C-alpha positions in Angstrom: 3.7 -0.7 -0.7 6.7 -1.9 1.1 8.6 -2.1 -2.1 12.3 -2.1 -2.9 13.7 1.1 -4.2 13.5 1.0 -8.0 14.2 3.6 -10.7 10.8 0.5 -9.4 -8.1 -27.0 2.7 -11.3 -25.0 2.0 -14.5 -25.8 0.2 -14.2 -25.7 -3.6 -17.0 -23.2 -3.9 -15.3 -20.8 -1.5 -12.0 -21.1 -3.3 -13.7 -20.5 -6.7 -15.4 -17.4 -5.5 -12.2 -16.1 -4.0 -10.3 -16.7 -7.3 -12.9 -14.9 -9.3 -12.8 -11.8 -7.2 -9.1 -11.8 -6.2 -8.1 -10.9 -2.6 -10.5 -8.0 -2.5 -14.3 -7.9 -2.6 -14.3 -4.8 -4.9 -16.8 -3.0 -2.9 -17.0 0.6 -1.8 -15.7 1.5 1.7 -17.3 -0.7 4.4 -19.7 2.0 5.5 -20.9 2.6 2.0 -19.7 6.1 2.0 -16.3 7.8 1.4 -14.9 10.3 3.8 -12.2 11.2 1.4 -14.4 12.9 -1.2 -16.3 15.2 1.1 -13.4 17.5 2.3 -13.7 21.2 1.7 -10.9 23.4 0.5 -8.9 25.3 3.1 -8.0 28.8 1.7 -4.7 28.9 3.7 -3.7 25.6 2.3 -4.7 26.3 -1.3 -2.3 29.2 -1.3 0.6 26.6 -1.0 -0.3 24.9 -4.2 2.1 25.6 -7.1 0.5 27.9 -9.7 0.5 25.5 -12.6 -1.2 22.8 -10.6 -3.7 25.3 -9.1 -4.6 26.5 -12.6 -5.2 22.9 -13.8 -7.2 22.1 -10.7 -6.0 18.5 -10.6 -3.3 16.4 -9.0 -2.0 13.7 -11.3 -1.4 10.7 -9.1 0.2 7.4 -10.0 -1.2 4.3 -8.3 -0.9 0.5 -8.5 -4.5 -0.3 -7.9 -4.0 -4.0 -6.8 -3.3 -3.6 -3.1 -6.5 -4.0 -1.2 -7.5 -2.5 1.2 -5.1 0.3 0.6 -5.7 1.0 -3.1 -7.6 -1.2 -5.5 -10.2 -1.1 -8.3 -13.9 -1.0 -7.5 -16.3 -2.8 -9.8 -16.7 0.3 -11.9 -13.0 0.6 -12.4 -12.6 3.6 -10.0 -9.8 3.6 -7.5 -10.9 3.0 -3.9 -9.4 2.0 -0.5 -8.4 3.8 2.6 -5.1 5.1 1.0 -7.0 6.3 -2.0 -9.5 8.1 0.3 -6.6 9.9 2.0 -5.3 11.1 -1.3 -8.8 12.4 -2.2 -9.1 14.1 1.1 -5.7 15.8 0.8 -6.6 17.0 -2.7 -9.9 18.3 -1.3 -8.1 20.4 1.4 -6.0 21.9 -1.4 -9.0 22.7 -3.6 -8.0 20.1 -6.2 -9.4 17.0 -7.9 -7.5 13.7 -8.2 -6.7 12.4 -11.7 -5.6 8.8 -11.1 -3.1 7.1 -13.5 -3.0 3.4 -13.0 0.5 2.0 -13.4 2.6 -1.0 -12.5 4.2 -0.2 -9.2 7.7 0.0 -10.6 6.8 2.7 -13.1 5.4 5.2 -10.6 8.6 6.5 -8.8 10.5 7.2 -12.1 7.5 9.1 -13.5 7.3 11.3 -10.4 11.0 11.8 -10.4 10.8 12.8 -14.1 7.9 15.2 -13.6 5.2 13.4 -15.6 3.2 12.6 -12.4 2.6 15.1 -9.6 2.6 12.4 -6.9 3.0 8.7 -6.3 0.4 7.4 -3.9 0.6 3.6 -3.6 1.7 2.5 -0.2 5.3 3.4 -0.8 7.7 2.7 2.0 9.9 5.7 2.7 13.5 4.7 2.9 16.9 6.3 2.5 17.6 4.7 -0.9 14.5 6.2 -2.4 15.1 9.6 -0.8 18.0 9.9 -3.1 15.5 10.2 -6.0 12.3 11.7 -4.5 10.9 13.2 -1.4 8.3 11.7 0.9 5.5 13.0 3.1 5.0 10.3 5.6 1.5 9.5 7.0 1.2 5.9 8.2 3.2 3.2 9.9 3.1 -0.4 8.5 5.1 -3.5 8.9 5.4 -6.9 7.3 3.3 -9.9 8.4 3.0 -13.5 7.3 -0.2 -15.5 6.7 -0.4 -19.2 6.5 -2.9 -21.7 5.1 -5.4 -22.8 7.7 -4.0 -25.5 10.0 -0.4 -25.0 9.1 2.3 -24.4 11.6 3.8 -20.9 12.1 7.1 -20.4 10.3 10.2 -21.4 12.3 12.6 -21.0 9.4 12.4 -19.9 5.8 14.9 -22.2 4.0 13.2 -24.4 1.4 9.7 -23.0 2.2 7.4 -21.8 -0.5 6.1 -18.3 0.3 3.8 -16.2 -2.0 4.7 -12.6 -2.5 4.2 -9.7 -4.8 7.4 -9.0 -6.9 9.5 -5.9 -6.4 8.3 -5.4 -2.8 10.1 -5.2 0.5 8.6 -8.6 1.1 10.8 -9.9 -1.7 13.8 -7.9 -0.4 13.4 -9.4 3.1 13.0 -12.9 1.8 15.9 -12.6 -0.6 18.2 -11.7 2.3 16.9 -14.7 4.3 17.4 -16.9 1.2 21.0 -15.7 0.8 21.7 -16.7 4.4 20.1 -20.1 3.8 22.3 -20.8 0.8 25.4 -19.5 2.6 24.6 -22.0 5.4 24.4 -24.9 2.9 20.6 -25.0 3.0 17.9 -24.7 0.4 17.0 -21.2 -0.8 13.6 -19.7 0.0 11.1 -20.7 -2.7 9.5 -17.3 -3.5 6.4 -17.6 -5.5 6.2 -14.2 -7.1 3.2 -12.4 -8.7 2.9 -9.1 -10.4 -0.2 -8.2 -8.3 -1.0 -8.8 -4.6 -4.4 -10.3 -5.4 -2.7 -13.1 -7.3 -0.1 -13.6 -4.5 -2.9 -14.0 -2.0 -4.8 -16.4 -4.3 -1.7 -18.5 -4.5 -1.8 -19.0 -0.8 -5.5 -19.6 -0.7 -5.2 -22.3 -3.4 -2.4 -24.0 -1.6 0.3 -23.2 -4.2 2.2 -21.7 -1.3 1.8 -22.6 2.4 2.6 -19.0 3.4 2.3 -15.5 2.1 4.1 -12.3 3.1 2.9 -8.7 2.6 2.4 -5.4 4.4 0.5 -5.9 7.6 -2.8 -4.2 6.5 -2.8 -6.1 3.3 -2.1 -9.5 5.0 -4.8 -8.8 7.6 -7.3 -7.9 4.9 -6.4 -10.9 2.8 -7.0 -13.2 5.8 -10.3 -11.5 6.5 -11.5 -12.0 2.9 -10.3 -15.6 2.6 -13.3 -17.3 4.1 -11.1 -19.1 6.5 -8.6 -20.3 4.0 -5.8 -18.2 5.6 -4.7 -17.3 9.1 -2.3 -14.7 10.4 1.1 -16.1 11.3 3.3 -14.3 13.8 3.5 -10.7 14.8 4.0 -7.5 12.7 7.8 -6.8 12.1 10.1 -4.4 10.3 7.7 -1.4 10.7 8.4 1.7 8.5 6.4 4.7 7.3 4.3 4.9 4.1 5.0 8.1 2.3 3.5 10.2 -0.6 6.1 10.3 -3.4 6.9 13.8 -4.5 9.5 15.2 -7.0 12.8 15.8 -5.2 12.9 19.3 -3.8 9.6 19.9 -5.5 7.2 22.7 -4.5 4.4 20.3 -3.6 6.1 19.0 -0.4 4.9 21.8 1.8 1.4 21.7 0.5 1.0 17.9 0.9 2.5 17.9 4.4 0.3 20.8 5.6 -2.9 19.2 4.1 -2.2 15.8 5.6 -1.5 17.4 9.0 -4.8 19.3 8.8 -6.6 16.0 8.2 -4.9 14.5 11.2 -5.7 17.5 13.4 -9.4 17.7 12.4 -10.0 14.0 12.8 -10.8 13.2 9.1 -7.6 11.1 8.9 -8.5 8.8 11.8 -12.1 8.5 10.6 -10.9 7.2 7.2 -8.5 4.6 8.9 -11.2 3.5 11.3 -13.7 3.1 8.4 -11.4 0.5 6.9 -10.2 -1.0 10.2 -6.5 0.0 9.7 -6.2 2.5 12.5 -3.4 0.5 14.2 -0.9 2.2 11.9 -2.2 5.8 12.5 0.4 8.6 13.2 -0.1 12.0 14.9 2.3 13.9 12.7 2.9 14.2 9.0 6.7 14.2 8.5 9.1 14.6 5.6 11.7 11.9 4.7 11.5 10.3 8.1 12.0 6.8 6.8 
């Protein structure tokens, strides 16, 4: 997610249904099939996997499964979403299975840095501050985007406005900077309505507790699509930056993850997964390291 660096008026029936399910519909991929789990191992790539991980046969991956459509819990409790499918596909190329560990977002990066998780795969934005602690293999370009309650005006300024966000994200970082400017100019601070999970943040906008919400562009667009008309997109995507797989600093897995991701890009599996979920606008043609 576009997170800070941390060592972490609709019909009542429609609103009720949305609140019960959160901002996701908790279904399998739209096509009913997963492209991520059907990838065969590549012998050349498997040779890049560190011996201890190859012997175990699994990648231990930390995820905050509350960020539809990137990564979220299906009805059976499994982790799904286009980002989760990419992780499964990368693991498949390397001849490994994924062992998901669900965490609060802020806990993932320290666990990877400390060696208790092999990877963090949860829509992390690659930035210079985080690169001091971990390495990234970058694989997608996302930006921030606002949504508004249906019929509201587009934002012209942030001072005094209530905006729903998920805490500890770059949405919060962006709005905090704007709020500081408001206060310095003698105006009201931005009223950030913070939630631990994105589904709750989206619901706060749907229910009118906040007139606007801010999140990563694919998350905002998905929330609008799932809101039954309660929300509309507001403004263009801005502040684009890469998502990256979080890997232990100077760890042996960097080469393997980068090579496997590039192989998925080259053979078309990568784009198939993105198109399946309707998020291909952020596709890249090269898997890079620490490019944020």
